[in-house]
N, C-alpha and C positions, 0 to 999 in steps of 0.2 A: 304080589307082582302084577296081578290083573288090574289093579287100580293104583299103580305107582304114580301116574300123573295126577290123579285125583288127590293124593296125599299132599302134593305140593300146593294145590289150590286151597286145601283146607288149612294150610298153615296160618292164613290170615284169621280164619275162624278161631283157631286155637288161641291166638293172642287175645282176642276179645273175650273168649270164654274164661281165660285164666283170671279175669278180673272178678268173676263171681262164682267160679267153679274150680274144683281141684283138677289135677292132671288126669286122674283115672276117669272122671266124669267127662272131661274134654275128649278123651279117647273114644268113649262110647258115642258121643255126638259126632265126632269126626267120621267114624265108621258109618253112622246113620246118614250124614250129609252125602257120602259117596253114592248112596242108593237113591236118595231123593232130597235135593236141596230146597225144593219148593215148600216142604213142610218143616224147614229148619226152625223157624220161630215157634211153631206149635210144639215141636219136640223140646225146645229149650224151656218153654213155659211149663210143660208137663214134668220136666226134670226138676225144675226149681221147686215145684209143689212136692215132689217125692222127697227131695233132700230136706226141705223144711219140716217134713214129718219125721 
């Protein structure tokens, strides 16, 4: 509830992430974006590397 508004903003991110990531992975990214959206791209790249492994 502390970041309810942030959840609405991350909806757009969830749509894009669904193209190359599963829902559970998108949830982790969505939570991460709430804390710092500046490193969103870096986190996605790191996530893709982890999933590919």
